[in-house]
C-alpha positions in Angstrom: -127.0 281.0 -20.3 -127.5 277.7 -18.4 -129.5 277.5 -15.2 -126.2 276.9 -13.3 -124.6 279.9 -15.0 -127.6 282.1 -14.1 -127.3 281.0 -10.4 -123.6 281.8 -10.4 -124.3 285.2 -12.0 -126.9 286.0 -9.4 -124.5 285.0 -6.7 -121.8 287.3 -8.0 -124.4 290.2 -8.2 -125.4 289.5 -4.6 -121.8 289.7 -3.4 -121.2 292.8 -5.4 -124.1 294.6 -3.7 -122.4 294.1 -0.3 -119.4 296.2 -1.5 -118.9 299.9 -2.5 -117.3 301.4 -5.6 -114.1 302.3 -3.7 -113.4 298.7 -2.6 -114.0 297.5 -6.1 -111.8 300.2 -7.6 -109.0 299.2 -5.2 -109.5 295.5 -6.2 -109.0 296.5 -9.9 -105.8 298.4 -8.9 -104.5 295.4 -7.0 -105.2 293.1 -10.0 -103.9 295.5 -12.6 -107.3 295.9 -14.3 -109.2 298.9 -15.7 -112.8 299.7 -15.1 -113.4 303.0 -13.4 -115.6 305.3 -15.5 -114.0 308.7 -14.8 -116.4 311.6 -15.1 -119.6 309.6 -14.7 -121.4 310.8 -11.5 -124.6 310.3 -9.6 -127.4 312.4 -11.0 -130.6 311.0 -9.4 -131.3 308.9 -6.3 -129.0 308.2 -3.4 -129.2 304.4 -3.9 -126.1 302.4 -4.7 -126.6 300.0 -7.6 -124.7 296.9 -8.4 -125.4 294.1 -10.9 -125.2 292.8 -14.4 -125.6 295.2 -17.3 -127.3 295.5 -20.7 -125.8 297.8 -23.2 -127.3 300.4 -25.6 -125.4 302.4 -28.2 -126.8 305.7 -29.5 -125.7 307.4 -32.7 -126.7 309.3 -35.8 -128.5 307.5 -38.6 -130.6 304.4 -38.9 -130.0 301.3 -36.8 -128.0 298.5 -38.3 -131.1 296.3 -38.7 -134.7 296.1 -37.8 -137.4 298.7 -37.3 -136.4 301.9 -35.5 -137.6 302.1 -31.9 -137.4 304.8 -29.3 -134.1 304.8 -27.6 -133.8 302.6 -24.5 -137.1 300.8 -24.9 -135.6 297.6 -26.2 -133.3 297.3 -23.3 -136.0 298.0 -20.8 -138.2 295.3 -22.2 -135.3 292.8 -22.2 -134.0 293.6 -18.7 -134.4 291.3 -15.8 -135.1 292.7 -12.4 -132.0 294.0 -10.8 -130.1 294.6 -14.0 -128.5 297.9 -15.0 -128.9 299.6 -18.4 -125.7 301.2 -19.8 -126.0 303.8 -22.6 -123.2 305.1 -24.8 -124.0 308.6 -26.3 -120.6 309.9 -27.4 -121.6 311.4 -30.7 -120.7 314.9 -29.6 -124.2 316.0 -30.2 -125.6 317.9 -27.3 -128.8 316.1 -26.3 -130.2 313.8 -23.7 -129.9 310.1 -24.0 -132.4 309.1 -21.3 -135.6 310.8 -19.9 -138.4 310.6 -17.5 -140.7 308.1 -19.3 -137.8 305.8 -19.7 -137.0 306.1 -16.0 -140.6 305.2 -15.1 -140.7 302.3 -17.5 -137.4 300.9 -16.2 -138.5 301.4 -12.6 -141.7 299.4 -13.3 -139.7 296.7 -15.0 -137.5 296.3 -11.9 -134.3 297.7 -13.5 -131.8 298.7 -10.8 -130.7 301.9 -12.5 -129.0 303.3 -15.5 -125.5 304.5 -16.4 -124.7 306.8 -19.3 -121.7 308.2 -21.0 -123.7 311.2 -22.1 -126.3 313.6 -20.7 -129.7 312.8 -19.3 -132.9 314.8 -18.9 -136.0 314.8 -16.7 -133.8 314.5 -13.6 -136.6 315.6 -11.3 -138.7 312.8 -12.6 -136.0 310.2 -11.8 -135.5 311.8 -8.4 -139.2 311.6 -7.5 -139.2 307.9 -8.7 -136.0 307.2 -6.6 -134.6 305.7 -9.8 -130.8 305.8 -9.8 -129.2 307.6 -12.8 -125.5 308.1 -13.3 -124.2 310.2 -16.2 -121.9 313.0 -17.3 -124.5 315.6 -16.5 -128.0 316.9 -17.2 -129.7 318.7 -20.0 -133.3 319.7 -21.0 -132.5 319.1 -24.7 -134.3 316.2 -26.4 -132.7 313.4 -28.5 -135.6 313.7 -31.0 -134.2 314.4 -34.4 -130.7 314.4 -33.0 -129.6 310.9 -32.0 -131.2 307.5 -32.0 -130.6 303.9 -30.9 -128.2 302.1 -33.3 -127.4 298.9 -31.3 -128.4 296.8 -28.3 -126.3 294.2 -26.5 -123.2 295.2 -28.5 -119.9 296.3 -26.9 -119.9 300.0 -25.9 -117.3 302.3 -24.5 -118.1 304.2 -21.3 -115.5 306.8 -20.3 -112.9 304.8 -22.0 -113.9 301.5 -20.5 -115.0 298.7 -22.8 -118.4 297.2 -21.5 -120.6 294.5 -22.9 -123.9 293.0 -21.9 -123.3 290.4 -19.1 -120.5 292.4 -17.5 -121.0 293.9 -14.0 -121.2 297.5 -12.7 -121.3 299.1 -9.3 -122.2 302.8 -8.9 -122.6 305.0 -5.8 -121.7 308.5 -4.6 -118.0 307.9 -5.3 -118.4 306.9 -8.9 -119.0 304.1 -11.4 -116.9 301.0 -11.8 -117.3 298.2 -14.4 -116.1 294.6 -14.1 -115.8 292.3 -17.0 -117.7 289.1 -16.5 -114.5 287.1 -17.0 -112.9 288.9 -14.1 -115.8 289.1 -11.7 -114.8 286.2 -9.4 -111.3 287.4 -8.7 -112.3 291.0 -8.4 -114.9 290.1 -5.8 -112.4 288.0 -3.9 -110.0 290.9 -3.8 -112.6 293.5 -3.0 -114.1 291.5 -0.2 -110.6 291.1 1.4 -109.9 294.8 1.1 -113.3 295.7 2.6 -112.7 293.3 5.5 -109.3 294.8 6.2 -110.8 298.3 6.2 -113.6 297.2 8.5 -110.9 295.8 10.9 -109.1 299.1 10.8 -112.3 301.0 11.7 -112.8 298.7 14.6 -109.3 299.4 15.8 -110.0 303.1 15.7 -113.2 302.8 17.7 -111.2 300.7 20.2 -109.0 303.7 20.8 -105.9 302.9 18.7 -104.1 306.0 17.3 -104.9 306.6 13.7 -101.2 306.8 12.8 -100.8 303.3 14.1 -103.9 302.0 12.4 -103.2 303.6 9.0 -99.4 303.0 9.2 -99.6 299.3 9.9 -100.8 298.0 6.5 -102.9 300.6 4.6 -100.2 301.6 2.2 -99.4 298.0 1.3 -103.0 296.7 0.9 -102.9 296.9 -2.9 -99.6 295.2 -3.5 -99.8 292.5 -6.2 
């Protein structure tokens, strides 16, 4: 990535942090794009996270190449401050795919949070660290002897959404949304317009306008293409 590309990526991440997952989901609807990770919910911390992602794929068996390493550690060491680690653990094997020591290591590295299509453990540790974790649920069951890391920075599938390193994610109490890097500029433009329109509606309500008038004026048509 060139210096200019890096600056542009940082600018997109900064803009994304000013939004919420609902506005971004609405923008995807308006543009006819997919990206909502259905079933992935907040597990630890009340922080909203938004930024670029690094991907990790877990599976059964040896990694494609290189010396085996504890799952998640390669991504943590590679992550830049503010980035989000995304883990696919869809083997069907019931075990965690993230734990407390990983949360601590990621927090110390400046990672913004992690998102998993799978289960996580040591939730109390992540909560005490105020490290944001989003996943399908929690479990005390270890990954040791069950699943391992098979790939980093390769395309993964999270709740049916294709995600690759360099894409963007936003996650909060309403859910998780991914945005492909190729689409981020137009998604941000659309989401910012939607957010501004909703802010104007809120001001109208506070000024005393009837909610039927405020909601009836344009809300149902905001997502027209």
